[in-house]
N, C-alpha and C positions, 0 to 999 in steps of 0.2 A: 798938852791940853788938859790932862787930868790934874796937874798941879795948879795950873792957872784958873781953871773953872771946875772945881770939884763938884759943885751942886749940879751944874749942867751935865757934866760927865756922868754923874750918878743917875740923873734922870734919863739920859740917853741909854745908858746901860740897862736900866730897869725896863725901858720901853722896847728896845730892840735886841737886848741880849739873848732872849730866849727864842728869837726867830730863827728859822732854818735858813741856811745860806742857799743860794740858787743851786750850787753844785750838789749839795746834799739832797735837796728836794728832787732834782732831776735824777740823781742816782737812785733814790727811793722809788720814783715812778718807773724808772727803767727796770728795776728789780721786780716790781709788781707786774709789769707787762710781760717780762720773761717768765714769771711764775704762771701767769694766766694763759700765755700763748702755748698752744699745743702743736706738736710736730706735724700733725696731719692737716692743719688749718693755715691758710695764708694770712698775712697781716691785713689784707683788705677785708677778709671775712671777720677777723677779730675786731677791726675798726667799725665795721657795720654793726656787729652785735653790741659793742660797747656804746655806739651812738644810739641804738635803739633803747638800750637800758637806761641811758641818761635821759632821753626824751620821756620815757615812761615815768621815771622817777620825778622829773620836773613837772609833768602833767599832774601826777598825784599830789605833789606838794602844792601846786597851784589850786587844785580842787579843795584841799584842806584849808589853805589860806583864805580862799573865797568863802568857804563855809564858816570859818571862824569870824571873818569880818562881817558877814551878814548877820550872824548870831549876835555879835557885839553891837551892831547897829540896832537890831531889834530890841535888845536888852536896854539900850540907851533911849528907847522911845521912838526910834525911826521905823520905817516900813521894811527895812532889810534890803532896799535897792540902792 
């Protein structure tokens, strides 16, 4: 393929070459979980805490996004709604 289509090969390599493989990504996530998981806590508790933190982070990002969008609409001459 590389000899027949060098331009396409180079484009695909440029686009996808730096991406992590599924195996590497799963191993990295597994390592992070093992580092985060404590001996005296169950996996259910860890999942609950992680889910709570993810929801809190999402809610804060949503608030910032809404504030930015209403500010941009106001600056553009809108009423911010």
